[in-house]
C-alpha positions, 0 to 999 in steps of 0.5 A: 916376216910373214909376207906370204900374201899381198893385196892388189886391185883386180877387175873381175870379168864374167861374160854371158847373159849375166855378164858383169864387170866388178872391181875388187881387191885380190890376194896374191901369193908373194914371190921375191928373190932370196940371195944366198951368200956363203961366208960373204960370197954369192952362192945362188939366188932363188925365187921364193915366198918370204917366210921360213927362210932359215929352213929353206936355206938349210934344206937347199944347202943339204940338197946341194950337198953343201951341208950334212947336218945343222951344225955345219951352219954356224950362223945364218943372218939377213944382211944388205938388201934395203928398199928405197926407204932404207928398210930391210927387205930380208932378201939377202941371207948370209950363211957362215959355215964351219971350216971345211964345209965349203961347197964343191959346186952347186949340185942342183945345177949339175943334176939339172944339166945332166937331166937335160943334156945327158942320159937320165941314168947319169943323173940317177947314178949320181944321186944314188951314189951321193946319198948319205941315208940308204932307205930301209924297209919297215912294216907296210903302211895302211892304204888309208894313211897314204890316201889321207896324206894330201887331205891332211896337208890341205887342211894346213894350207892357210896361205893357199886358202887366200891365194890359190897360188902356193904349193905345200909340202909336209912331213908325216913321222913314223907315228903318222903325225903331220909334224911340219907343213910349209908353203911356197910359190915354188914346189921345190922351195916348199920341200926344201923348207920342210927338209931344212926344218927336219935337219935343224930339228935333228930328224934326218935321215927321215927313216920311216917317214913320209913326204907329201907334196901338193904338186906333181912328183918331179925328178928334183923333188924325188931327188930331195926326198932320196937325199933326206932318207925318206921312204915314201913320197906322196904327190897329188899329181903326176910323176915324171918318167925320170922321177919314177926311175930314180925312185925305183933305183934308190929304193923310194916308194913313189905314189902319185895321183893320190886323190880321193880313194885312188892312187898310183904306186910307181915304185916299191909297192911293198911298203904299202899294205895293199891287202888292206884295200878292201877295208878302206872306206869309200866316199 
């Protein structure tokens, strides 16, 4: 596996007085489809960056409400999917579930449709009602730890350094250690990979843990954080209005626009020790 990047020729153009045209190679982030089958039957297809597919599928199925624990998956193996030369493409993954773990319908599709066509509160109520891990309150985190989360994530974005085209998600545990980082062309997939890893490692619910993403905080990312039992979601860019409403209702602390020495806390600010702001180094 490890097909994170691919090299392609590119024509680099620079206009102006010093204009020039240079032909060179460029490194691109790979995007390929992954078909997920449940017990041999087609379930869904997602576009993703190959790698950590087992984590991705576990996280995705957890977010869809299909599985609640790693033991719900008996076996996950690549099947079918060969190219013109007969080589395995690793783009079809068949998941065998324990009896009784059959899906009741793709939860993601229901939620997306609700957010687009119905009142937003309908979607929020559905997530809050279906979550298995209510959030709890612990000792407030120092402001500096929250501010440093995106920087720590960025230090581990190896494929992004080469392509500039991959999102990342990371998990910081209760001790403040960054224990898992995953990259993907899709920000939802990156978070699914992290949550899937945590599920397989027996770390759910993510009580006292922080999820950090290199993107904006969408409703769907917030939903995944809530369903995994996380207490804090840190995003580099903006949140959506529905994401903030969900975080407030579900008891999740949502922090966005975390850049340098500033951040915006949109919900449940009590989890952060705001009294420590004056002691945070600037610059």
